[in-house]
C-alpha positions as a Markdown table, in Angstrom:
| # | Residue | x | y | z |
|---|---|---|---|---|
| 1 | Met | 1.2 | 79.4 | -8.3 |
| 2 | Ser | -1.0 | 81.1 | -6.0 |
| 3 | Gln | -3.1 | 78.2 | -6.2 |
| 4 | Leu | -1.2 | 75.9 | -5.6 |
| 5 | Leu | -2.6 | 74.9 | -2.4 |
| 6 | Gly | -5.2 | 77.7 | -1.6 |
| 7 | Arg | -4.4 | 79.4 | 1.7 |
| 8 | Ile | -2.6 | 77.2 | 4.3 |
| 9 | Ala | -2.3 | 78.1 | 8.1 |
| 10 | Lys | 0.8 | 78.0 | 10.2 |
| 11 | Ile | 1.9 | 78.6 | 14.2 |
| 12 | Ser | 5.1 | 79.5 | 15.3 |
| 13 | Ser | 7.5 | 76.8 | 17.1 |
| 14 | Leu | 5.9 | 74.1 | 19.1 |
| 15 | Val | 6.5 | 75.0 | 22.9 |
| 16 | Lys | 4.1 | 72.9 | 24.8 |
| 17 | Lys | 4.0 | 69.1 | 24.5 |
| 18 | Gln | 1.4 | 67.2 | 23.6 |
| 19 | Arg | -0.3 | 69.9 | 21.9 |
| 20 | Leu | -0.4 | 70.6 | 18.3 |
| 21 | Cys | -2.6 | 74.0 | 17.2 |
| 22 | Phe | -3.6 | 74.8 | 13.5 |
| 23 | Ser | -4.6 | 78.3 | 12.9 |
| 24 | Glu | -3.6 | 81.6 | 11.4 |
| 25 | Leu | -4.4 | 81.1 | 7.3 |
| 26 | Arg | -1.1 | 82.7 | 5.9 |
| 27 | Ser | 0.8 | 82.2 | 2.6 |
| 28 | Phe | 3.4 | 78.7 | 2.3 |
| 29 | Ser | 6.4 | 78.3 | 0.4 |
| 30 | Thr | 5.6 | 75.3 | -1.9 |
| 31 | Ala | 9.5 | 74.0 | -2.0 |
| 32 | Ala | 9.3 | 69.9 | -1.8 |
| 33 | Thr | 10.4 | 69.1 | 1.6 |
| 34 | Pro | 10.0 | 66.1 | 3.7 |
| 35 | Tyr | 6.5 | 66.7 | 5.9 |
| 36 | Leu | 5.1 | 64.7 | 8.6 |
| 37 | Leu | 1.0 | 64.1 | 8.0 |
| 38 | Phe | -1.5 | 63.9 | 10.6 |
| 39 | Cys | -5.1 | 62.8 | 10.3 |
| 40 | Glu | -7.7 | 65.5 | 8.6 |
| 41 | Thr | -9.7 | 67.4 | 10.3 |
| 42 | Asn | -12.8 | 69.4 | 9.8 |
| 43 | Tyr | -14.4 | 67.1 | 7.7 |
| 44 | Arg | -17.7 | 67.9 | 5.5 |
| 45 | Met | -19.4 | 66.7 | 2.4 |
| 46 | Ala | -18.0 | 68.1 | -1.1 |
| 47 | Arg | -21.3 | 70.3 | -3.2 |
| 48 | Thr | -20.5 | 68.7 | -6.2 |
| 49 | Pro | -22.4 | 66.8 | -8.7 |
| 50 | Phe | -19.4 | 64.3 | -7.6 |
| 51 | Gly | -19.4 | 63.7 | -4.5 |
| 52 | Gly | -16.6 | 63.6 | -2.5 |
| 53 | Ala | -15.4 | 65.2 | 0.7 |
| 54 | Val | -13.7 | 68.4 | 1.9 |
| 55 | Val | -11.1 | 68.7 | 4.6 |
| 56 | Asp | -8.6 | 70.3 | 6.6 |
| 57 | Ile | -4.6 | 68.3 | 5.9 |
| 58 | Asn | -2.9 | 68.7 | 9.3 |
| 59 | Leu | 1.1 | 68.6 | 8.9 |
| 60 | Tyr | 4.5 | 69.6 | 10.7 |
| 61 | Asp | 7.2 | 71.0 | 8.8 |
| 62 | Pro | 10.7 | 69.6 | 10.4 |
| 63 | Arg | 12.7 | 72.6 | 8.8 |
| 64 | Lys | 10.8 | 75.2 | 10.1 |
| 65 | Lys | 9.6 | 72.9 | 13.4 |
| 66 | Glu | 6.0 | 74.5 | 12.7 |
| 67 | Thr | 2.9 | 72.9 | 12.3 |
| 68 | Val | 0.7 | 73.5 | 9.3 |
| 69 | Lys | -2.4 | 73.5 | 7.5 |
| 70 | Val | -3.9 | 73.2 | 4.4 |
| 71 | Pro | -8.0 | 74.1 | 4.7 |
| 72 | Asp | -10.6 | 73.4 | 2.4 |
| 73 | Gln | -8.9 | 70.2 | 0.5 |
| 74 | Tyr | -11.0 | 68.3 | -1.9 |
| 75 | Leu | -11.1 | 65.0 | -1.6 |
| 76 | Ser | -13.1 | 62.6 | -4.3 |
| 77 | Lys | -15.3 | 59.8 | -3.5 |
| 78 | Glu | -12.8 | 57.4 | -4.1 |
| 79 | Leu | -10.7 | 58.4 | -0.9 |
| 80 | Gln | -13.8 | 59.2 | 1.3 |
| 81 | Cys | -13.6 | 56.4 | 4.0 |
| 82 | Thr | -10.5 | 55.4 | 3.3 |
| 83 | Met | -7.5 | 54.3 | 5.5 |
| 84 | Lys | -4.2 | 55.2 | 5.0 |
| 85 | Met | -2.2 | 51.7 | 4.4 |
| 86 | Gly | 1.3 | 53.3 | 3.5 |
| 87 | Ser | 2.9 | 56.2 | 1.8 |
| 88 | Ser | 6.7 | 56.1 | -0.8 |
| 89 | Arg | 8.3 | 58.6 | -2.5 |
| 90 | Gly | 5.5 | 61.4 | -1.1 |
| 91 | Trp | 2.5 | 59.2 | -2.4 |
| 92 | Val | 0.5 | 57.8 | -0.4 |
| 93 | Val | -2.1 | 54.0 | -0.6 |
| 94 | Ala | -5.2 | 54.9 | 0.8 |
| 95 | Arg | -7.8 | 51.7 | 1.3 |
| 96 | Asn | -11.9 | 52.0 | 1.3 |
| 97 | Ile | -12.8 | 50.8 | 4.4 |
| 98 | Phe | -16.0 | 49.3 | 3.3 |
| 99 | Asp | -15.2 | 47.5 | -0.3 |
| 100 | Ser | -11.9 | 47.1 | 0.5 |
| 101 | Thr | -10.5 | 48.9 | -3.2 |
| 102 | Leu | -7.0 | 50.6 | -3.1 |
| 103 | His | -5.8 | 54.2 | -4.3 |
| 104 | Leu | -2.5 | 55.6 | -4.9 |
| 105 | Thr | -2.8 | 59.7 | -4.9 |
| 106 | Asn | -0.6 | 62.7 | -4.0 |
| 107 | Ile | -3.2 | 64.5 | -2.6 |
| 108 | Phe | -2.1 | 64.3 | 1.0 |
| 109 | Asn | 1.1 | 66.2 | 0.1 |
| 110 | Pro | 1.2 | 70.1 | 0.3 |
| 111 | Cys | 4.1 | 70.3 | -2.6 |
| 112 | Ala | 1.6 | 68.8 | -5.6 |
| 113 | Ser | -0.1 | 71.6 | -7.5 |
| 114 | Val | -4.1 | 71.2 | -7.1 |
| 115 | Ser | -3.6 | 71.0 | -11.3 |
| 116 | Ser | -1.1 | 67.3 | -10.5 |
| 117 | His | -3.7 | 65.9 | -8.2 |
| 118 | Lys | -3.5 | 62.4 | -9.3 |
| 119 | Val | -6.0 | 59.1 | -7.5 |
| 120 | Ile | -5.0 | 55.9 | -9.3 |
| 121 | Thr | -7.2 | 53.2 | -8.3 |
| 122 | Leu | -5.4 | 50.3 | -8.5 |
| 123 | Pro | -6.8 | 46.3 | -9.1 |
| 124 | Pro | -8.1 | 44.2 | -6.4 |
| 125 | Leu | -5.5 | 42.5 | -4.1 |
| 126 | Glu | -5.6 | 38.4 | -4.7 |
| 127 | Asp | -5.2 | 38.4 | -0.8 |
| 128 | Asp | -7.8 | 38.3 | 1.2 |
| 129 | Ala | -9.7 | 41.3 | 1.0 |
| 130 | Lys | -9.5 | 42.1 | 4.7 |
| 131 | Ala | -5.4 | 41.6 | 4.9 |
| 132 | Arg | -3.8 | 44.7 | 5.9 |
| 133 | Ile | -0.8 | 45.9 | 3.9 |
| 134 | Ser | 2.7 | 46.3 | 6.1 |
| 135 | Ser | 4.3 | 47.7 | 3.6 |
| 136 | Ile | 4.6 | 49.5 | -0.3 |
| 137 | Ser | 7.8 | 51.0 | -2.0 |
| 138 | Leu | 7.8 | 52.8 | -5.4 |
| 139 | Ser | 10.3 | 52.3 | -7.7 |
| 140 | Ala | 9.5 | 55.9 | -9.1 |
| 141 | Ser | 6.7 | 58.4 | -9.6 |
| 142 | Pro | 3.4 | 57.0 | -11.1 |
| 143 | Asp | 4.2 | 59.8 | -13.7 |
| 144 | Gln | 7.8 | 58.2 | -14.6 |
| 145 | Lys | 7.7 | 55.5 | -17.2 |
| 146 | Asp | 9.7 | 52.9 | -15.3 |
| 147 | Cys | 7.3 | 53.1 | -11.9 |
| 148 | Ile | 6.8 | 50.0 | -10.3 |
| 149 | Leu | 4.5 | 49.6 | -7.2 |
| 150 | Ala | 5.1 | 46.6 | -4.4 |
| 151 | Ala | 3.2 | 46.2 | -1.8 |
| 152 | Lys | 2.7 | 43.1 | 0.7 |
| 153 | Ser | 0.7 | 42.3 | 3.0 |
| 154 | Ser | 1.4 | 41.1 | 6.9 |
| 155 | Ser | -0.5 | 37.8 | 6.5 |
| 156 | Ser | 0.2 | 37.1 | 2.9 |
| 157 | Pro | 3.7 | 34.5 | 1.8 |
| 158 | Phe | 3.4 | 36.8 | -1.7 |
| 159 | Leu | 4.7 | 40.2 | -2.9 |
| 160 | Ser | 2.1 | 42.0 | -5.2 |
| 161 | Leu | 3.9 | 44.0 | -8.3 |
| 162 | Trp | 2.3 | 46.7 | -10.5 |
| 163 | Arg | 2.5 | 48.7 | -13.0 |
| 164 | Pro | 0.6 | 51.9 | -14.0 |
| 165 | Gly | -1.9 | 50.5 | -16.7 |
| 166 | Asp | -1.9 | 47.2 | -15.1 |
| 167 | Ser | -5.0 | 45.6 | -14.6 |
| 168 | Ala | -4.3 | 43.3 | -12.3 |
| 169 | Trp | -1.1 | 42.5 | -10.0 |
| 170 | Thr | 1.4 | 40.0 | -10.2 |
| 171 | Arg | 2.5 | 38.3 | -7.5 |
| 172 | Ile | 5.6 | 37.2 | -6.2 |
| 173 | Lys | 5.9 | 34.3 | -3.7 |
| 174 | Val | 7.9 | 34.9 | -0.8 |
| 175 | Pro | 10.0 | 31.8 | 0.2 |
| 176 | Phe | 12.0 | 32.9 | 3.3 |
| 177 | Pro | 10.3 | 34.9 | 6.2 |
| 178 | Ala | 10.8 | 38.3 | 5.7 |
| 179 | Ser | 9.6 | 41.5 | 8.1 |
| 180 | Lys | 7.4 | 43.8 | 6.9 |
| 181 | Val | 11.1 | 46.0 | 5.7 |
| 182 | Met | 11.0 | 46.4 | 1.8 |
| 183 | Met | 13.1 | 49.4 | 0.2 |
| 184 | Tyr | 13.8 | 49.7 | -3.6 |
| 185 | Ser | 17.4 | 50.6 | -3.9 |
| 186 | Ala | 17.9 | 53.2 | -6.9 |
| 187 | Arg | 21.6 | 52.3 | -7.2 |
| 188 | Asp | 20.7 | 48.4 | -8.0 |
| 189 | Arg | 17.5 | 48.7 | -9.2 |
| 190 | Lys | 16.0 | 46.4 | -7.4 |
| 191 | Phe | 13.4 | 45.7 | -4.7 |
| 192 | Tyr | 14.9 | 44.4 | -1.1 |
| 193 | Leu | 12.9 | 42.3 | 1.4 |
| 194 | Leu | 14.7 | 42.4 | 4.8 |
| 195 | Pro | 14.8 | 38.9 | 6.1 |
| 196 | Arg | 13.7 | 38.5 | 9.5 |
| 197 | Glu | 16.2 | 37.9 | 12.5 |
| 198 | Ser | 16.4 | 34.4 | 13.0 |
| 199 | Lys | 18.6 | 31.7 | 14.5 |
| 200 | Glu | 18.0 | 29.4 | 11.7 |
| 201 | Glu | 19.8 | 30.3 | 8.4 |
| 202 | Tyr | 17.7 | 30.6 | 5.1 |
| 203 | Glu | 19.4 | 28.7 | 2.6 |
| 204 | Gly | 17.2 | 29.2 | -1.0 |
| 205 | Pro | 17.2 | 31.1 | -3.8 |
| 206 | Ile | 17.9 | 35.1 | -3.0 |
| 207 | Asp | 16.2 | 36.4 | -6.1 |
| 208 | Leu | 12.7 | 36.0 | -6.7 |
| 209 | Ile | 12.4 | 36.8 | -10.5 |
| 210 | Asn | 13.5 | 35.7 | -13.4 |
| 211 | Thr | 15.4 | 38.5 | -15.3 |
| 212 | Ser | 15.0 | 37.1 | -18.6 |
| 213 | Ser | 12.1 | 39.0 | -18.5 |
| 214 | Asp | 12.7 | 43.3 | -17.8 |
| 215 | Asp | 9.3 | 42.9 | -17.2 |
| 216 | Phe | 10.0 | 43.9 | -13.6 |
| 217 | Pro | 13.2 | 44.6 | -11.2 |
| 218 | Gln | 14.9 | 41.9 | -9.4 |
| 219 | Val | 13.3 | 41.2 | -6.0 |
| 220 | Thr | 16.1 | 40.3 | -3.8 |
| 221 | Leu | 16.6 | 39.3 | -0.1 |
| 222 | Tyr | 18.7 | 41.6 | 1.4 |
| 223 | Gln | 22.0 | 40.1 | 2.5 |
| 224 | Arg | 23.0 | 41.4 | 6.1 |
| 225 | Phe | 26.9 | 41.7 | 6.6 |
| 226 | Pro | 27.9 | 40.8 | 10.3 |
| 227 | Asn | 27.8 | 43.8 | 12.8 |
| 228 | Ser | 31.2 | 45.4 | 13.8 |
| 229 | Asp | 32.1 | 46.0 | 17.2 |
| 230 | Ile | 30.1 | 48.7 | 18.9 |
| 231 | Pro | 31.0 | 50.4 | 22.2 |
| 232 | Val | 29.6 | 48.3 | 25.1 |
| 233 | Ser | 27.3 | 50.8 | 26.0 |
| 234 | Arg | 25.3 | 50.8 | 23.1 |
| 235 | Gln | 25.2 | 47.1 | 23.2 |
| 236 | Glu | 23.2 | 47.0 | 26.7 |
| 237 | Gln | 21.0 | 49.2 | 24.7 |
| 238 | Leu | 20.6 | 47.0 | 22.1 |
| 239 | Ala | 19.7 | 44.0 | 24.4 |
| 240 | Ser | 17.7 | 45.5 | 26.7 |
| 241 | Thr | 15.0 | 47.9 | 24.6 |
| 242 | Ile | 12.5 | 46.5 | 22.1 |
| 243 | Lys | 14.1 | 47.1 | 18.6 |
| 244 | Ser | 12.5 | 47.6 | 15.4 |
| 245 | Gln | 14.9 | 47.7 | 12.0 |
| 246 | Tyr | 14.6 | 49.4 | 8.7 |
| 247 | Leu | 17.1 | 49.8 | 5.7 |
| 248 | Val | 17.4 | 53.1 | 4.2 |
| 249 | Glu | 19.1 | 54.2 | 0.8 |
| 250 | Ser | 21.0 | 57.8 | 0.4 |
| 251 | Pro | 20.3 | 59.8 | -3.0 |
| 252 | Ser | 24.1 | 58.7 | -3.0 |
| 253 | Gly | 23.3 | 54.8 | -2.8 |
| 254 | Asp | 24.9 | 54.6 | 0.6 |
| 255 | Ser | 22.7 | 52.2 | 2.5 |
| 256 | Phe | 21.9 | 51.7 | 6.0 |
| 257 | Ile | 20.3 | 49.3 | 8.6 |
| 258 | Val | 18.7 | 51.1 | 11.6 |
| 259 | Tyr | 17.6 | 49.9 | 14.7 |
| 260 | Trp | 15.0 | 52.0 | 16.8 |
| 261 | Cys | 14.8 | 51.0 | 20.1 |
| 262 | Asn | 12.5 | 51.7 | 22.0 |
| 263 | Glu | 11.5 | 51.0 | 25.8 |
| 264 | Arg | 8.0 | 50.0 | 27.1 |
| 265 | Ser | 6.2 | 51.0 | 30.2 |
| 266 | Leu | 2.8 | 48.4 | 31.2 |
| 267 | Tyr | 0.5 | 50.1 | 33.3 |
| 268 | Leu | -0.8 | 47.5 | 35.3 |
| 269 | Lys | -4.3 | 46.7 | 37.2 |
| 270 | Glu | -3.0 | 47.4 | 40.5 |
| 271 | Gly | -1.8 | 51.3 | 39.6 |
| 272 | Lys | 2.0 | 50.2 | 39.3 |
| 273 | Val | 3.9 | 50.8 | 36.1 |
| 274 | Glu | 6.2 | 48.4 | 35.1 |
| 275 | Pro | 8.7 | 48.3 | 32.4 |
| 276 | Trp | 8.3 | 45.7 | 29.8 |
| 277 | Asn | 11.6 | 44.1 | 27.7 |
| 278 | Gly | 9.3 | 42.4 | 24.8 |
| 279 | Lys | 10.6 | 39.1 | 25.9 |
| 280 | Asn | 8.6 | 37.4 | 28.2 |
| 281 | Pro | 4.9 | 37.9 | 28.6 |
| 282 | Pro | 3.7 | 40.9 | 29.7 |
| 283 | Pro | 1.5 | 40.6 | 32.5 |
| 284 | Ile | -2.2 | 41.5 | 32.5 |
| 285 | Arg | -2.2 | 45.3 | 32.0 |
| 286 | Ile | -4.9 | 48.6 | 31.2 |
| 287 | Ser | -2.4 | 50.3 | 28.8 |
| 288 | Ser | 1.0 | 50.6 | 27.8 |
| 289 | Arg | 3.4 | 53.1 | 26.2 |
| 290 | Ser | 6.1 | 53.3 | 24.3 |
| 291 | Lys | 9.5 | 55.4 | 24.8 |
| 292 | Thr | 12.2 | 56.1 | 21.9 |
| 293 | Arg | 15.3 | 55.2 | 24.0 |
| 294 | Thr | 18.0 | 55.4 | 21.1 |
| 295 | Phe | 19.2 | 54.7 | 17.4 |
| 296 | Val | 22.1 | 52.5 | 16.5 |
| 297 | Val | 23.2 | 52.9 | 13.0 |
| 298 | Phe | 25.0 | 50.2 | 11.0 |
| 299 | Arg | 26.5 | 51.2 | 7.3 |
| 300 | Gln | 26.8 | 48.6 | 4.8 |
| 301 | Asp | 30.0 | 48.7 | 3.8 |
| 302 | Leu | 30.3 | 46.5 | 0.0 |
| 303 | Glu | 33.7 | 46.8 | -0.3 |
| 304 | Gln | 35.0 | 45.0 | 3.5 |
| 305 | Gly | 31.5 | 43.0 | 3.7 |
| 306 | Ile | 30.7 | 44.2 | 6.9 |
| 307 | Ser | 28.2 | 46.6 | 8.3 |
| 308 | Ser | 29.9 | 49.3 | 10.2 |
| 309 | Tyr | 28.6 | 50.7 | 13.5 |
| 310 | Thr | 28.7 | 54.7 | 12.7 |
| 311 | Glu | 27.7 | 57.6 | 14.7 |
| 312 | Asp | 28.6 | 59.5 | 11.8 |
| 313 | Ile | 26.6 | 59.8 | 8.3 |
| 314 | Gly | 27.3 | 63.0 | 7.7 |
| 315 | Asp | 24.8 | 65.5 | 6.1 |
| 316 | Leu | 22.2 | 63.0 | 5.6 |
| 317 | Cys | 19.1 | 62.6 | 7.5 |
| 318 | Ile | 17.1 | 59.3 | 7.5 |
| 319 | Phe | 13.7 | 59.6 | 8.7 |
| 320 | Leu | 11.9 | 56.6 | 10.2 |
| 321 | Gly | 8.3 | 55.5 | 10.9 |
| 322 | Gln | 5.8 | 53.1 | 10.2 |
| 323 | Arg | 6.0 | 53.1 | 7.1 |
| 324 | Glu | 9.1 | 53.3 | 4.1 |
| 325 | Ala | 11.9 | 54.7 | 5.4 |
| 326 | Phe | 13.6 | 57.4 | 3.3 |
| 327 | Cys | 17.2 | 59.4 | 3.5 |
| 328 | Val | 17.7 | 63.3 | 2.6 |
| 329 | Phe | 20.8 | 65.5 | 2.2 |
| 330 | Ala | 20.3 | 68.4 | 4.9 |
| 331 | Thr | 21.8 | 71.0 | 2.9 |
| 332 | Glu | 19.1 | 70.8 | 0.8 |
| 333 | Tyr | 16.3 | 71.7 | 3.1 |
| 334 | Pro | 18.1 | 74.5 | 5.1 |
| 335 | Gly | 16.5 | 74.0 | 8.6 |
| 336 | Leu | 17.1 | 70.1 | 9.3 |
| 337 | His | 19.4 | 68.9 | 11.4 |
| 338 | Pro | 22.0 | 67.1 | 9.5 |
| 339 | Asn | 23.2 | 63.8 | 10.7 |
| 340 | Ser | 20.7 | 63.1 | 12.5 |
| 341 | Val | 17.4 | 60.6 | 12.4 |
| 342 | Tyr | 14.0 | 62.1 | 12.7 |
| 343 | Tyr | 11.5 | 59.7 | 13.7 |
| 344 | Ala | 7.7 | 59.0 | 14.5 |
| 345 | Ser | 5.1 | 56.5 | 15.1 |
| 346 | Ser | 1.3 | 56.5 | 16.8 |
| 347 | Gly | 3.2 | 55.0 | 19.9 |
| 348 | Thr | 6.3 | 57.8 | 20.6 |
| 349 | Gly | 5.4 | 60.5 | 18.8 |
| 350 | Phe | 7.5 | 62.2 | 17.2 |
| 351 | Gly | 10.8 | 64.2 | 17.1 |
| 352 | Tyr | 14.3 | 63.8 | 15.9 |
| 353 | Tyr | 18.2 | 62.4 | 17.5 |
| 354 | Asp | 21.6 | 63.7 | 16.9 |
| 355 | Leu | 24.0 | 61.1 | 16.3 |
| 356 | Ser | 27.0 | 62.6 | 17.2 |
| 357 | Ser | 26.1 | 63.7 | 20.5 |
| 358 | Asn | 23.8 | 60.6 | 21.0 |
| 359 | Thr | 21.0 | 63.0 | 22.0 |
| 360 | Leu | 17.2 | 62.9 | 21.4 |
| 361 | His | 14.8 | 65.8 | 21.0 |
| 362 | Asp | 11.2 | 65.0 | 22.2 |
| 363 | Val | 9.0 | 67.4 | 19.5 |
| 364 | Ile | 5.8 | 66.0 | 20.5 |
| 365 | His | 3.9 | 63.1 | 21.7 |
| 366 | Lys | 1.1 | 63.5 | 18.9 |
| 367 | Ala | -0.1 | 59.9 | 16.7 |
| 368 | Pro | 0.9 | 61.1 | 13.2 |
| 369 | Phe | 0.5 | 58.9 | 9.6 |
| 370 | Ser | 4.3 | 58.9 | 8.8 |
| 371 | Trp | 6.6 | 61.2 | 6.9 |
| 372 | Leu | 5.9 | 62.1 | 3.5 |
| 373 | Ala | 9.2 | 62.1 | 1.2 |
| 374 | Pro | 9.5 | 65.1 | -1.0 |
| 375 | Leu | 7.8 | 64.2 | -4.5 |
| 376 | Gln | 10.3 | 64.0 | -7.2 |
């Protein structure tokens, strides 16, 4: 077990905002837990005949409220000069910036033992090689036989599906305007695409795969339920902020739609700061900054066919970022705050939001990559 990760550095709880420090080598618990992944540091070439690089992997442990460092981690040649495009179930998809090859790996997750590190080279996407993947979702770990990887590009009307061993992606035409939000439902055994909010209602087919073949799980347009009444103060917050939608399913099969509400301030050439609601064209500016204001959660009630506003998700913690959302039970990861939404993005930094008290706990303003779900 001592070879699991080698040496790890960590520091005590963060006290000052806008500073991350990674130092002091110590032992490290390898229990599966959510982590927040930052950019690697201390990059140097590996002295091996196979090439590659050695880096320090930097993370944040929300259970212990500590930053941790995994030093001297070997990145294979395939992962050199790559950009991380998405994460799902603790795995990361990285794209080579020179030849656009895609690779699926668990190397960045500190809960993966060195002996279990894998880099799986994926087939090239048929879309424009420069297209940026906006979302990925795994139905299961690549170690499991029912693993399917779904990927969607922000500039393509297709959804691409891949199984371990496939030499090419299977492309599915998406006939409706879908957002970048995608989720695999273990309860329903299908991928869901969240439609964009639009005044025009889509009336076409919602299932995109012929289920007479069992090759792939169904891909379905997620059917929204009408929202229940919510407090007036929350309505005002929804109306006055820039909203991002997320779809997430709990380990017990409950599904939620979460609105992440941000305020954006524009720093103008005249030296003034002006708020922007995202609706009208912004004025000429030199920079902008987002600030998280609140989160609004709707539980999807399948029996009543309604999306119920709630401030009580019980023992659950929802993790939101610029990648796939996920949900865990707080009691399985002591140190997490139950009934909370943990958030992270390059524009807002990261922290958590207590739904019961509607209180925002802003941890630090440091641009992360993504939350990593516990490896399964």
